[in-house]
GUTI-483189 format. One record per residue (C-alpha): y, z, x; residue in one letter. Coordinates in steps of 0.05 Angstrom, whole numbers, padded with zeros to 5 digits, always signed. Example, Ala and Ser with C-alpha at 12.3 -4.5 7.8 and 13.67 -1.06 7.14 Angstrom:
<rs>
-00090+00156+00246A
-00021+00143+00273S
</rs>
This chain:
<rs>
+00000+00000+00000M
+00060-00026+00038P
+00132-00004+00048L
+00175-00064+00064S
+00249-00074+00078L
+00288-00124+00037F
+00356-00150+00015D
+00383-00184-00047V
+00441-00231-00036F
+00447-00202+00035G
+00459-00134+00004N
+00417-00072+00019A
+00430-00043-00051S
+00368-00078-00078I
+00359-00030-00136G
+00425-00050-00166V
+00400-00121-00176Y
+00327-00111-00193S
+00275-00065-00224L
+00200-00059-00222V
+00141-00025-00256N
+00066-00033-00246D
+00064-00099-00284R
+00129-00137-00274I
+00192-00139-00233A
+00258-00167-00257I
+00304-00204-00209F
+00364-00249-00221P
+00343-00323-00220P
+00393-00334-00163Q
+00346-00296-00116V
+00307-00350-00078P
+00236-00362-00101E
+00207-00347-00033N
+00237-00278-00035K
+00212-00265-00105R
+00142-00286-00082K
+00145-00234-00027K
+00158-00180-00079V
+00101-00206-00121E
+00055-00200-00060E
+00079-00132-00037W
+00081-00098-00105L
+00026-00138-00140K
+00070-00156-00199V
+00095-00217-00237K
+00168-00228-00222V
+00211-00247-00282V
+00272-00288-00260A
+00326-00271-00310T
+00395-00240-00317T
+00408-00181-00362V
+00466-00191-00409G
+00482-00252-00365K
+00495-00203-00308S
+00462-00201-00240L
+00461-00124-00237V
+00394-00119-00271T
+00374-00053-00241G
+00437-00018-00264A
+00434-00044-00335L
+00359-00041-00351A
+00303+00009-00341C
+00228+00005-00351S
+00158+00031-00342N
+00092-00007-00351S
+00097+00002-00428N
+00167-00024-00441G
+00236-00047-00419V
+00302-00019-00444I
+00360-00069-00445L
+00434-00059-00459P
+00465-00082-00525P
+00492-00147-00498F
+00424-00173-00473A
+00410-00242-00500T
+00350-00268-00540D
+00333-00314-00483E
+00329-00255-00435E
+00284-00217-00482V
+00239-00278-00489K
+00234-00286-00413S
+00210-00215-00404I
+00160-00218-00461K
+00132-00284-00436S
+00113-00251-00371A
+00075-00192-00400A
+00055-00161-00466D
+00107-00107-00462I
+00155-00072-00510N
+00227-00095-00502V
+00283-00059-00538T
+00355-00079-00539V
+00395-00016-00550M
+00452-00014-00600D
+00495+00040-00568T
+00562+00036-00533K
+00528+00056-00468K
+00503+00000-00425T
+00479+00023-00356A
+00409+00045-00376Y
+00383+00035-00306G
+00430+00090-00284N
+00414+00135-00344M
+00337+00134-00346V
+00286+00155-00294L
+00216+00137-00317A
+00144+00126-00297N
+00082+00116-00340D
+00075+00190-00352K
+00145+00211-00375G
+00220+00199-00372A
+00281+00240-00356V
+00346+00214-00384V
+00421+00225-00381D
+00438+00289-00418S
+00495+00253-00454R
+00449+00205-00491L
+00446+00220-00566K
+00380+00236-00602K
+00373+00168-00634G
+00377+00133-00567A
+00329+00182-00535V
+00279+00170-00591N
+00284+00094-00582K
+00272+00102-00507I
+00211+00146-00520A
+00182+00096-00570D
+00194+00037-00524T
+00167+00069-00460L
+00111+00106-00497G
+00123+00171-00461V
+00154+00240-00470E
+00229+00238-00457V
+00269+00298-00435V
+00344+00304-00419S
+00360+00328-00349G
+00404+00324-00287E
+00395+00312-00213I
+00442+00346-00163A
+00481+00370-00223G
+00496+00299-00244L
+00474+00265-00309P
+00460+00193-00285Y
+00389+00209-00264V
+00366+00136-00261G
+00411+00122-00201S
+00395+00187-00166L
+00319+00179-00159A
+00262+00130-00157T
+00198+00148-00194A
+00128+00118-00191T
+00061+00141-00217N
+00049+00173-00149K
+00114+00208-00134G
+00190+00215-00139V
+00243+00210-00085L
+00308+00242-00108A
+00378+00258-00084H
+00377+00308-00027P
+00418+00359-00067M
+00366+00364-00121L
+00365+00435-00149K
+00300+00475-00156E
+00305+00478-00233G
+00317+00403-00235E
+00257+00391-00191R
+00213+00431-00239K
+00236+00388-00297V
+00221+00324-00259L
+00152+00349-00239E
+00135+00375-00308D
+00157+00311-00345V
+00137+00257-00295L
+00074+00294-00273K
+00079+00275-00200V
+00103+00309-00136P
+00178+00306-00122V
+00211+00299-00054D
+00283+00288-00032V
+00314+00238+00015G
+00363+00181+00024T
+00362+00105+00034V
+00403+00054+00072N
+00426+00100+00127C
+00445+00161+00086G
+00458+00138+00015I
+00437+00194-00033P
+00437+00148-00094Y
+00364+00133-00080V
+00351+00082-00135A
+00406+00036-00110T
+00365+00020-00049G
+00292+00032-00067L
+00241-00001-00113L
+00171+00027-00120G
+00107+00025-00162N
+00035+00046-00154S
+00022-00010-00104Y
+00079-00003-00055G
+00154+00004-00044A
+00212-00039-00022V
+00274-00008+00010A
+00341-00036+00029G
+00342-00067+00098F
+00391-00014+00125L
+00340+00042+00112T
+00325+00079+00177T
+00258+00098+00208G
+00264+00171+00188P
+00283+00151+00117E
+00223+00104+00112T
+00178+00160+00135F
+00203+00206+00079I
+00198+00150+00028I
+00126+00137+00050G
+00108+00210+00042Q
+00143+00217-00026A
+00115+00153-00058L
+00049+00152-00020D
+00061+00086+00015V
+00059+00065+00089V
+00103+00020+00131R
</rs>
C-alpha cells in the first residue's frame, strides 16, 4: 500500500482540487489523463473527471465515503451523472446556503464528524447519503473538520493541535486510530495536501520525509 507524492496544476494542495474514497476519486477534467491514471493505479480506484459546480476546487466543495458523495447546491445535473456513471453510489446535492462540504465533513466508511454549525436537516441528509452515523465536532477548537484531517478506514491524520476530547470523538465515531501531523512542510490543514483510502495515500509534493513517516504510521501506508 503506497504513499506517493503528487501535485495538481503544479500545486501541492492536492486535496483542494480532488477527493477519494475506496471506490472512486474525483479530479477536475483539466488534470492530464496520465496523472489521473497514476492515482487510479496507486489508490485502486476509478477516477471521475468532472468539475463540481463548474469549479476546479472539488475537494473543498464535495465530500464522500464509499457509500455516497455530498455535493454543494450549485452542482450540475451533468456532474451528478458523471459521478453516478462511474459507480453505483449515492449522490446528494445539498439545498443549503453552505457550499464547502469538503471543508465541513470528515468521513470514512464507519462514521462521519461534521461542522458543528450544520443544521439538523443537513446532518440527516449527510447521514442518509453516506450511510453512517454522523456526529458534530471540532478539531483544534475549529469547526471546519473536513479541512483539518484526512480519514480512511485504517486511520486518521489530524491537525497537530487536536485536543484530547476531540480525539476521543474522532476515534469513537470513525472507529480507527487517530494521529496528528502536518503536510507540505508544516501545513496543519491536513486535508488540503493529503488524499487517502484503504489502498494507499497521496500527499502534496512539498511534504517532507518526517511528515511522510507520520502519515504512513497514521494511515497504515508505506513510502
